[in-house]
ROTOR-62333 format. One record per residue (C-alpha): residue number from 1; residue in one letter; x, y, z. Coordinates in steps of 0.5 Angstrom, whole numbers. Layout:
REM ROTOR-62333
ATOM / i / aa / c1 / c2 / c3
ATOM / NUM / A / X / Y / Z;
...
//
This chain:
REM ROTOR-62333
ATOM / i / aa / c1 / c2 / c3
ATOM / 1 / M / 49 / -32 / -4;
ATOM / 2 / S / 45 / -31 / -9;
ATOM / 3 / A / 48 / -32 / -16;
ATOM / 4 / D / 44 / -25 / -19;
ATOM / 5 / V / 47 / -21 / -12;
ATOM / 6 / K / 49 / -14 / -16;
ATOM / 7 / P / 56 / -11 / -14;
ATOM / 8 / V / 57 / -5 / -11;
ATOM / 9 / L / 62 / -2 / -17;
ATOM / 10 / L / 68 / 3 / -14;
ATOM / 11 / V / 71 / 8 / -18;
ATOM / 12 / D / 77 / 12 / -17;
ATOM / 13 / D / 83 / 13 / -22;
ATOM / 14 / E / 88 / 10 / -15;
ATOM / 15 / P / 89 / 3 / -15;
ATOM / 16 / N / 91 / 4 / -7;
ATOM / 17 / I / 84 / 7 / -6;
ATOM / 18 / L / 80 / 2 / -10;
ATOM / 19 / T / 84 / -4 / -6;
ATOM / 20 / S / 83 / -1 / 0;
ATOM / 21 / S / 76 / 0 / 0;
ATOM / 22 / R / 75 / -6 / -3;
ATOM / 23 / L / 78 / -10 / 3;
ATOM / 24 / A / 74 / -5 / 8;
ATOM / 25 / L / 67 / -7 / 5;
ATOM / 26 / R / 69 / -15 / 4;
ATOM / 27 / S / 71 / -15 / 11;
ATOM / 28 / Q / 65 / -12 / 13;
ATOM / 29 / G / 61 / -18 / 8;
ATOM / 30 / V / 59 / -14 / 2;
ATOM / 31 / D / 63 / -20 / -3;
ATOM / 32 / A / 60 / -17 / -9;
ATOM / 33 / V / 65 / -12 / -11;
ATOM / 34 / A / 67 / -9 / -18;
ATOM / 35 / T / 72 / -3 / -19;
ATOM / 36 / L / 74 / 1 / -25;
ATOM / 37 / S / 80 / 6 / -25;
ATOM / 38 / D / 78 / 9 / -31;
ATOM / 39 / S / 72 / 14 / -31;
ATOM / 40 / R / 71 / 13 / -38;
ATOM / 41 / E / 69 / 6 / -37;
ATOM / 42 / V / 64 / 7 / -33;
ATOM / 43 / L / 58 / 9 / -37;
ATOM / 44 / P / 59 / 3 / -42;
ATOM / 45 / F / 60 / -1 / -36;
ATOM / 46 / L / 53 / 0 / -33;
ATOM / 47 / E / 50 / -1 / -40;
ATOM / 48 / A / 53 / -8 / -40;
ATOM / 49 / N / 52 / -10 / -32;
ATOM / 50 / S / 47 / -9 / -26;
ATOM / 51 / V / 50 / -5 / -20;
ATOM / 52 / S / 47 / -5 / -14;
ATOM / 53 / A / 50 / 2 / -12;
ATOM / 54 / I / 57 / 6 / -13;
ATOM / 55 / V / 62 / 9 / -10;
ATOM / 56 / M / 65 / 15 / -15;
ATOM / 57 / D / 72 / 19 / -14;
ATOM / 58 / L / 69 / 27 / -15;
ATOM / 59 / F / 76 / 29 / -19;
ATOM / 60 / M / 79 / 24 / -24;
ATOM / 61 / P / 83 / 25 / -30;
ATOM / 62 / N / 79 / 24 / -38;
ATOM / 63 / L / 72 / 25 / -35;
ATOM / 64 / S / 71 / 27 / -28;
ATOM / 65 / G / 66 / 25 / -23;
ATOM / 66 / L / 63 / 32 / -23;
ATOM / 67 / E / 61 / 31 / -30;
ATOM / 68 / L / 60 / 24 / -30;
ATOM / 69 / L / 55 / 24 / -23;
ATOM / 70 / P / 49 / 28 / -27;
ATOM / 71 / V / 49 / 23 / -33;
ATOM / 72 / V / 49 / 17 / -29;
ATOM / 73 / V / 44 / 20 / -24;
ATOM / 74 / E / 39 / 21 / -31;
ATOM / 75 / R / 41 / 15 / -34;
ATOM / 76 / F / 41 / 10 / -28;
ATOM / 77 / P / 36 / 13 / -24;
ATOM / 78 / H / 35 / 7 / -20;
ATOM / 79 / I / 43 / 6 / -18;
ATOM / 80 / P / 45 / 10 / -12;
ATOM / 81 / V / 52 / 14 / -12;
ATOM / 82 / I / 56 / 15 / -6;
ATOM / 83 / V / 61 / 21 / -8;
ATOM / 84 / M / 68 / 20 / -5;
ATOM / 85 / T / 74 / 26 / -5;
ATOM / 86 / A / 79 / 29 / -1;
ATOM / 87 / V / 76 / 36 / -2;
ATOM / 88 / G / 71 / 38 / 3;
ATOM / 89 / E / 68 / 44 / 1;
ATOM / 90 / A / 61 / 44 / 4;
ATOM / 91 / Q / 59 / 47 / -3;
ATOM / 92 / T / 62 / 42 / -7;
ATOM / 93 / A / 58 / 37 / -2;
ATOM / 94 / V / 52 / 41 / -3;
ATOM / 95 / D / 52 / 41 / -10;
ATOM / 96 / C / 53 / 34 / -11;
ATOM / 97 / M / 46 / 32 / -7;
ATOM / 98 / K / 43 / 37 / -11;
ATOM / 99 / M / 46 / 33 / -17;
ATOM / 100 / G / 43 / 27 / -14;
ATOM / 101 / A / 48 / 24 / -10;
ATOM / 102 / C / 46 / 20 / -4;
ATOM / 103 / D / 52 / 21 / 1;
ATOM / 104 / Y / 58 / 25 / 0;
ATOM / 105 / L / 64 / 23 / 4;
ATOM / 106 / V / 72 / 26 / 5;
ATOM / 107 / K / 78 / 22 / 4;
ATOM / 108 / P / 81 / 19 / 8;
ATOM / 109 / V / 75 / 15 / 9;
ATOM / 110 / D / 74 / 11 / 16;
ATOM / 111 / P / 72 / 3 / 13;
ATOM / 112 / G / 66 / 3 / 17;
ATOM / 113 / Q / 64 / 10 / 16;
ATOM / 114 / L / 65 / 7 / 7;
ATOM / 115 / Y / 61 / 0 / 10;
ATOM / 116 / S / 55 / 5 / 14;
ATOM / 117 / S / 54 / 9 / 7;
ATOM / 118 / V / 54 / 3 / 3;
ATOM / 119 / R / 49 / -1 / 7;
ATOM / 120 / K / 44 / 6 / 8;
ATOM / 121 / A / 45 / 6 / 0;
ATOM / 122 / L / 43 / -1 / -1;
ATOM / 123 / E / 37 / 0 / 4;
ATOM / 124 / I / 35 / 6 / 0;
ATOM / 125 / Q / 35 / 1 / -7;
ATOM / 126 / S / 32 / -4 / -4;
ATOM / 127 / L / 26 / 0 / -1;
ATOM / 128 / S / 25 / 3 / -8;
ATOM / 129 / N / 25 / -3 / -11;
ATOM / 130 / E / 20 / -6 / -6;
ATOM / 131 / L / 16 / 1 / -7;
ATOM / 132 / S / 16 / 0 / -15;
ATOM / 133 / S / 13 / -8 / -14;
ATOM / 134 / L / 8 / -5 / -10;
ATOM / 135 / K / 5 / -1 / -15;
ATOM / 136 / E / 5 / -6 / -20;
ATOM / 137 / C / 1 / -11 / -15;
ATOM / 138 / L / -4 / -5 / -15;
ATOM / 139 / F / -5 / -6 / -22;
ATOM / 140 / D / -3 / -14 / -24;
ATOM / 141 / D / -7 / -18 / -19;
ATOM / 142 / S / -3 / -25 / -22;
ATOM / 143 / L / 3 / -28 / -18;
ATOM / 144 / R / 10 / -29 / -21;
ATOM / 145 / N / 12 / -34 / -18;
ATOM / 146 / P / 6 / -39 / -15;
ATOM / 147 / E / 10 / -44 / -15;
ATOM / 148 / A / 14 / -42 / -9;
ATOM / 149 / F / 7 / -42 / -5;
ATOM / 150 / A / 6 / -50 / -7;
ATOM / 151 / A / 6 / -52 / 0;
ATOM / 152 / I / 0 / -47 / 2;
ATOM / 153 / V / -7 / -50 / 1;
ATOM / 154 / T / -12 / -44 / 0;
ATOM / 155 / R / -17 / -40 / -5;
ATOM / 156 / S / -17 / -35 / -1;
ATOM / 157 / D / -17 / -27 / -3;
ATOM / 158 / K / -14 / -26 / 3;
ATOM / 159 / M / -8 / -30 / 3;
ATOM / 160 / H / -7 / -29 / -5;
ATOM / 161 / K / -6 / -21 / -3;
ATOM / 162 / V / 0 / -24 / 3;
ATOM / 163 / F / 3 / -28 / -3;
ATOM / 164 / Q / 4 / -22 / -7;
ATOM / 165 / Y / 6 / -18 / -1;
ATOM / 166 / V / 12 / -23 / 0;
ATOM / 167 / E / 14 / -23 / -7;
ATOM / 168 / V / 16 / -16 / -6;
ATOM / 169 / V / 20 / -16 / 1;
ATOM / 170 / A / 22 / -23 / 0;
ATOM / 171 / N / 29 / -20 / -3;
ATOM / 172 / S / 30 / -15 / 2;
ATOM / 173 / R / 36 / -14 / 6;
ATOM / 174 / Q / 31 / -12 / 12;
ATOM / 175 / P / 29 / -18 / 17;
ATOM / 176 / L / 22 / -19 / 17;
ATOM / 177 / L / 17 / -21 / 22;
ATOM / 178 / V / 11 / -26 / 20;
ATOM / 179 / T / 5 / -26 / 25;
ATOM / 180 / G / -1 / -30 / 26;
ATOM / 181 / E / -4 / -35 / 31;
ATOM / 182 / T / -2 / -42 / 33;
ATOM / 183 / G / -3 / -47 / 27;
ATOM / 184 / V / -4 / -42 / 21;
ATOM / 185 / G / 3 / -44 / 18;
ATOM / 186 / K / 8 / -40 / 19;
ATOM / 187 / E / 14 / -44 / 17;
ATOM / 188 / L / 11 / -45 / 11;
ATOM / 189 / F / 11 / -38 / 10;
ATOM / 190 / A / 18 / -37 / 12;
ATOM / 191 / R / 20 / -43 / 7;
ATOM / 192 / A / 16 / -40 / 2;
ATOM / 193 / I / 21 / -32 / 3;
ATOM / 194 / H / 27 / -36 / 3;
ATOM / 195 / T / 25 / -40 / -4;
ATOM / 196 / L / 23 / -33 / -7;
ATOM / 197 / S / 30 / -30 / -4;
ATOM / 198 / G / 34 / -34 / -9;
ATOM / 199 / R / 40 / -35 / -3;
ATOM / 200 / R / 43 / -41 / -4;
ATOM / 201 / G / 44 / -42 / 3;
ATOM / 202 / E / 40 / -47 / 7;
ATOM / 203 / F / 34 / -45 / 11;
ATOM / 204 / V / 35 / -46 / 19;
ATOM / 205 / S / 29 / -46 / 23;
ATOM / 206 / V / 30 / -45 / 31;
ATOM / 207 / N / 25 / -45 / 36;
ATOM / 208 / V / 27 / -40 / 41;
ATOM / 209 / A / 22 / -41 / 46;
ATOM / 210 / G / 24 / -44 / 53;
ATOM / 211 / L / 31 / -43 / 51;
ATOM / 212 / D / 35 / -39 / 57;
ATOM / 213 / D / 40 / -34 / 55;
ATOM / 214 / N / 46 / -39 / 55;
ATOM / 215 / M / 43 / -44 / 51;
ATOM / 216 / F / 41 / -38 / 46;
ATOM / 217 / S / 48 / -36 / 45;
ATOM / 218 / D / 50 / -43 / 44;
ATOM / 219 / A / 45 / -45 / 39;
ATOM / 220 / L / 45 / -39 / 35;
ATOM / 221 / F / 53 / -36 / 36;
ATOM / 222 / G / 56 / -44 / 36;
ATOM / 223 / H / 63 / -44 / 41;
ATOM / 224 / K / 70 / -43 / 41;
ATOM / 225 / R / 73 / -50 / 44;
ATOM / 226 / G / 74 / -49 / 52;
ATOM / 227 / A / 69 / -43 / 52;
ATOM / 228 / F / 66 / -48 / 58;
ATOM / 229 / T / 66 / -54 / 62;
ATOM / 230 / G / 64 / -60 / 57;
ATOM / 231 / A / 66 / -56 / 50;
ATOM / 232 / D / 72 / -60 / 48;
ATOM / 233 / Q / 70 / -59 / 41;
ATOM / 234 / P / 69 / -52 / 37;
ATOM / 235 / R / 62 / -51 / 35;
ATOM / 236 / E / 58 / -47 / 29;
ATOM / 237 / G / 52 / -44 / 31;
ATOM / 238 / F / 46 / -44 / 27;
ATOM / 239 / I / 47 / -37 / 24;
ATOM / 240 / A / 54 / -40 / 21;
ATOM / 241 / R / 50 / -46 / 18;
ATOM / 242 / A / 45 / -41 / 15;
ATOM / 243 / A / 51 / -37 / 11;
ATOM / 244 / G / 48 / -35 / 4;
ATOM / 245 / G / 41 / -37 / 7;
ATOM / 246 / T / 36 / -36 / 11;
ATOM / 247 / L / 35 / -37 / 19;
ATOM / 248 / F / 29 / -37 / 21;
ATOM / 249 / L / 27 / -36 / 29;
ATOM / 250 / D / 21 / -39 / 31;
ATOM / 251 / E / 17 / -36 / 37;
ATOM / 252 / I / 21 / -30 / 39;
ATOM / 253 / G / 15 / -27 / 43;
ATOM / 254 / D / 18 / -32 / 48;
ATOM / 255 / M / 26 / -30 / 48;
ATOM / 256 / K / 29 / -28 / 55;
ATOM / 257 / E / 31 / -21 / 55;
ATOM / 258 / L / 39 / -22 / 55;
ATOM / 259 / S / 37 / -26 / 49;
ATOM / 260 / Q / 32 / -20 / 46;
ATOM / 261 / I / 39 / -15 / 46;
ATOM / 262 / K / 44 / -20 / 43;
ATOM / 263 / L / 39 / -22 / 38;
ATOM / 264 / L / 38 / -14 / 37;
ATOM / 265 / R / 45 / -13 / 36;
ATOM / 266 / L / 46 / -18 / 31;
ATOM / 267 / L / 40 / -14 / 27;
ATOM / 268 / Q / 44 / -8 / 27;
ATOM / 269 / E / 51 / -9 / 26;
ATOM / 270 / N / 51 / -16 / 23;
ATOM / 271 / E / 55 / -19 / 27;
ATOM / 272 / Y / 56 / -24 / 33;
ATOM / 273 / Y / 61 / -27 / 38;
ATOM / 274 / P / 61 / -34 / 39;
ATOM / 275 / V / 61 / -36 / 46;
ATOM / 276 / G / 68 / -36 / 49;
ATOM / 277 / S / 71 / -31 / 43;
ATOM / 278 / D / 72 / -24 / 43;
ATOM / 279 / V / 73 / -24 / 35;
ATOM / 280 / P / 67 / -22 / 32;
ATOM / 281 / R / 64 / -25 / 26;
ATOM / 282 / K / 60 / -23 / 20;
ATOM / 283 / S / 53 / -26 / 20;
ATOM / 284 / E / 52 / -27 / 12;
ATOM / 285 / A / 45 / -30 / 13;
ATOM / 286 / R / 38 / -27 / 12;
ATOM / 287 / I / 33 / -27 / 19;
ATOM / 288 / V / 26 / -28 / 19;
ATOM / 289 / C / 22 / -28 / 25;
ATOM / 290 / A / 16 / -31 / 28;
ATOM / 291 / T / 11 / -31 / 34;
ATOM / 292 / N / 3 / -32 / 35;
ATOM / 293 / R / 4 / -27 / 40;
ATOM / 294 / N / 2 / -19 / 40;
ATOM / 295 / L / 9 / -16 / 41;
ATOM / 296 / Q / 6 / -9 / 42;
ATOM / 297 / Q / 2 / -12 / 48;
ATOM / 298 / A / 9 / -16 / 50;
ATOM / 299 / I / 12 / -9 / 51;
ATOM / 300 / S / 7 / -6 / 54;
ATOM / 301 / A / 7 / -11 / 60;
ATOM / 302 / G / 15 / -10 / 59;
ATOM / 303 / E / 16 / -17 / 57;
ATOM / 304 / F / 19 / -15 / 50;
ATOM / 305 / R / 24 / -9 / 47;
ATOM / 306 / N / 21 / -4 / 43;
ATOM / 307 / D / 27 / -2 / 39;
ATOM / 308 / L / 28 / -10 / 38;
ATOM / 309 / Y / 21 / -9 / 35;
ATOM / 310 / Y / 21 / -4 / 31;
ATOM / 311 / R / 28 / -7 / 28;
ATOM / 312 / L / 24 / -13 / 26;
ATOM / 313 / C / 17 / -10 / 23;
ATOM / 314 / A / 20 / -6 / 17;
ATOM / 315 / H / 17 / -12 / 14;
ATOM / 316 / Q / 11 / -15 / 17;
ATOM / 317 / V / 7 / -21 / 14;
ATOM / 318 / R / 0 / -23 / 18;
ATOM / 319 / I / -3 / -29 / 17;
ATOM / 320 / P / -11 / -29 / 17;
ATOM / 321 / P / -13 / -34 / 22;
ATOM / 322 / L / -17 / -40 / 19;
ATOM / 323 / R / -24 / -37 / 21;
ATOM / 324 / E / -22 / -31 / 17;
ATOM / 325 / R / -21 / -35 / 10;
ATOM / 326 / R / -27 / -41 / 12;
ATOM / 327 / E / -27 / -41 / 4;
ATOM / 328 / D / -21 / -45 / 5;
ATOM / 329 / I / -24 / -51 / 9;
ATOM / 330 / P / -27 / -56 / 3;
ATOM / 331 / F / -20 / -55 / -1;
ATOM / 332 / L / -16 / -56 / 6;
ATOM / 333 / L / -21 / -62 / 8;
ATOM / 334 / D / -20 / -65 / 1;
ATOM / 335 / H / -12 / -64 / 2;
ATOM / 336 / F / -11 / -67 / 8;
ATOM / 337 / L / -17 / -73 / 7;
ATOM / 338 / A / -11 / -75 / 1;
ATOM / 339 / E / -5 / -74 / 5;
ATOM / 340 / A / -8 / -78 / 11;
ATOM / 341 / A / -10 / -84 / 7;
ATOM / 342 / M / -3 / -85 / 4;
ATOM / 343 / S / 0 / -84 / 10;
ATOM / 344 / F / -5 / -90 / 13;
ATOM / 345 / N / -5 / -93 / 7;
ATOM / 346 / K / -12 / -93 / 6;
ATOM / 347 / R / -16 / -91 / 1;
ATOM / 348 / K / -19 / -84 / 1;
ATOM / 349 / P / -25 / -83 / 4;
ATOM / 350 / T / -31 / -79 / 1;
ATOM / 351 / P / -33 / -74 / 6;
ATOM / 352 / P / -41 / -73 / 8;
ATOM / 353 / P / -43 / -66 / 5;
ATOM / 354 / E / -45 / -64 / 12;
ATOM / 355 / L / -39 / -64 / 14;
ATOM / 356 / V / -36 / -57 / 11;
ATOM / 357 / T / -42 / -54 / 14;
ATOM / 358 / L / -40 / -57 / 21;
ATOM / 359 / L / -33 / -55 / 20;
ATOM / 360 / S / -35 / -48 / 18;
ATOM / 361 / L / -38 / -46 / 24;
ATOM / 362 / H / -32 / -48 / 29;
ATOM / 363 / P / -28 / -43 / 31;
ATOM / 364 / F / -22 / -47 / 30;
ATOM / 365 / P / -17 / -44 / 35;
ATOM / 366 / G / -11 / -48 / 33;
ATOM / 367 / N / -12 / -47 / 25;
ATOM / 368 / V / -10 / -51 / 20;
ATOM / 369 / R / -6 / -55 / 24;
ATOM / 370 / E / -12 / -57 / 28;
ATOM / 371 / L / -16 / -58 / 22;
ATOM / 372 / Q / -11 / -63 / 20;
ATOM / 373 / A / -11 / -67 / 27;
ATOM / 374 / L / -18 / -68 / 26;
ATOM / 375 / V / -18 / -70 / 19;
ATOM / 376 / F / -13 / -75 / 20;
ATOM / 377 / D / -15 / -78 / 26;
ATOM / 378 / A / -22 / -79 / 24;
ATOM / 379 / V / -18 / -83 / 18;
ATOM / 380 / A / -15 / -87 / 22;
ATOM / 381 / R / -22 / -89 / 25;
ATOM / 382 / H / -25 / -90 / 19;
ATOM / 383 / A / -26 / -97 / 16;
ATOM / 384 / S / -30 / -96 / 9;
ATOM / 385 / G / -35 / -92 / 6;
ATOM / 386 / V / -37 / -85 / 7;
ATOM / 387 / L / -33 / -82 / 13;
ATOM / 388 / S / -36 / -82 / 19;
ATOM / 389 / M / -38 / -75 / 22;
ATOM / 390 / E / -37 / -78 / 30;
ATOM / 391 / S / -30 / -77 / 31;
ATOM / 392 / F / -31 / -70 / 28;
ATOM / 393 / R / -37 / -68 / 33;
ATOM / 394 / S / -34 / -71 / 39;
ATOM / 395 / A / -28 / -67 / 38;
ATOM / 396 / L / -31 / -61 / 37;
ATOM / 397 / G / -36 / -62 / 43;
ATOM / 398 / D / -40 / -56 / 46;
ATOM / 399 / E / -35 / -51 / 44;
ATOM / 400 / R / -39 / -45 / 41;
ATOM / 401 / P / -40 / -44 / 34;
ATOM / 402 / L / -38 / -39 / 30;
ATOM / 403 / T / -44 / -35 / 26;
ATOM / 404 / A / -45 / -38 / 19;
ATOM / 405 / A / -43 / -31 / 16;
ATOM / 406 / T / -36 / -28 / 18;
ATOM / 407 / P / -36 / -23 / 24;
ATOM / 408 / S / -36 / -16 / 21;
ATOM / 409 / E / -40 / -9 / 23;
ATOM / 410 / E / -46 / -12 / 18;
ATOM / 411 / D / -47 / -18 / 23;
ATOM / 412 / P / -52 / -15 / 29;
ATOM / 413 / L / -52 / -22 / 32;
ATOM / 414 / Y / -45 / -22 / 33;
ATOM / 415 / N / -44 / -15 / 35;
ATOM / 416 / L / -49 / -17 / 41;
ATOM / 417 / F / -47 / -23 / 43;
ATOM / 418 / G / -40 / -24 / 40;
ATOM / 419 / H / -43 / -30 / 37;
ATOM / 420 / F / -49 / -34 / 34;
ATOM / 421 / P / -53 / -34 / 40;
ATOM / 422 / T / -57 / -40 / 43;
ATOM / 423 / M / -65 / -39 / 44;
ATOM / 424 / R / -64 / -38 / 51;
ATOM / 425 / E / -60 / -32 / 50;
ATOM / 426 / M / -64 / -29 / 45;
ATOM / 427 / E / -70 / -29 / 50;
ATOM / 428 / D / -66 / -26 / 56;
ATOM / 429 / H / -64 / -20 / 51;
ATOM / 430 / L / -71 / -20 / 48;
ATOM / 431 / I / -73 / -20 / 56;
ATOM / 432 / R / -68 / -14 / 59;
ATOM / 433 / E / -70 / -10 / 53;
ATOM / 434 / A / -77 / -10 / 53;
ATOM / 435 / M / -77 / -9 / 61;
ATOM / 436 / K / -72 / -3 / 60;
ATOM / 437 / R / -76 / 0 / 54;
ATOM / 438 / A / -82 / 0 / 59;
ATOM / 439 / N / -78 / 2 / 65;
ATOM / 440 / G / -79 / -4 / 69;
ATOM / 441 / N / -87 / -4 / 67;
ATOM / 442 / Q / -88 / -12 / 66;
ATOM / 443 / G / -95 / -10 / 63;
ATOM / 444 / I / -93 / -6 / 58;
ATOM / 445 / A / -86 / -10 / 57;
ATOM / 446 / A / -91 / -16 / 55;
ATOM / 447 / S / -94 / -13 / 50;
ATOM / 448 / L / -88 / -11 / 47;
ATOM / 449 / L / -86 / -18 / 47;
ATOM / 450 / G / -93 / -20 / 44;
ATOM / 451 / T / -95 / -25 / 50;
ATOM / 452 / T / -98 / -25 / 56;
ATOM / 453 / R / -96 / -22 / 63;
ATOM / 454 / Q / -97 / -28 / 67;
ATOM / 455 / T / -92 / -32 / 62;
ATOM / 456 / L / -87 / -26 / 62;
ATOM / 457 / N / -87 / -26 / 70;
ATOM / 458 / R / -87 / -33 / 70;
ATOM / 459 / R / -80 / -32 / 65;
ATOM / 460 / L / -77 / -27 / 70;
ATOM / 461 / Q / -78 / -32 / 76;
ATOM / 462 / S / -75 / -37 / 73;
ATOM / 463 / K / -69 / -33 / 71;
ATOM / 464 / E / -68 / -31 / 78;
ATOM / 465 / E / -68 / -38 / 81;
ATOM / 466 / S / -63 / -40 / 76;
//
């Protein structure tokens, strides 16, 4: 857990209530709990300390909760307050809510109900903090922690905006979903999120693609001794290993249905069962998931659970593909040339000027990882002098290049063809359009095209034969 975790403050004049409430919260994984038995100490405590939420009794000697509540709400509006009292009168509850309380609990309070109320209050505060941070981002274009993104090479404004959003949601208690095509760097973003969260625990990465339900359960949840044949020793799962840190689940779009159900329970309840155990364990790991699949399409195809998707997408980070930020290609090229030269113990080669242009026209279905592989292969073949273009040309082959400008509504060629057309494609399009406008009359169509009827006829016959 981060050193700057703010405690939940319990205020009650009955010591046994404070003790039982503290134990109830700690049993559910809320370890940071502070207690006060004298309501007169609340305001000085809040002046000197930051808290995440307050659970306050209404009827206390010296200074009652009814007197204290409006003062706390006025002076510390960012702190959610839960009122807890033995009085179950509806009007009292209404009055407290009007004064700013976020919830009203009647004693004796069930431990599960207390935890649920506190958890809801913490989520409200987290969302409020994120909203404030997002508002700041609208007016301040700078990053507060640029060093967290040092491993991501970019000069793209699109990526800069993603960085700003990541800074806002990194401390959230909610799960986070990172989406993007293969090779865009989803794990790098997950590591940046972990760094920004300030969590002291490990960053644990697990690729769940291809794991059947048994392997998924054993890998994540661990098992007891004797849980199955060959389980001679108990084993901690990745969730326990990531306690106080971040558990990164990659390729969750390929999870089996039973595994999806278990992940949903983990996210909803913050608890899990090791294989062979009937005693639940609390999860203390932040969950970050990633996928290169379109999960909404997977839901429509019956391959992904709708409820799991909506649980995951509270915070969603979409990483743009390389073809949408081709201004990064020169910087990535220079970075990978230096990296490859060091790896092969060679001098960093000089790229030919036309290489960036060639790469900028490539669609890069494998994104940054594909560019890295191209550069490493070229440097491995390189002997001296200027870097050869041949390895790049042979690797790129005859793939259809992109247009020289980013495809958009302002690009008529892309709207017509979906790519930069060849001369043959342009010719065929013009002939079809001219014949259409001339209602099939070759003479009129030839006039529109600025050619002779005989030439047009030969082109049409050539098309029919081909």
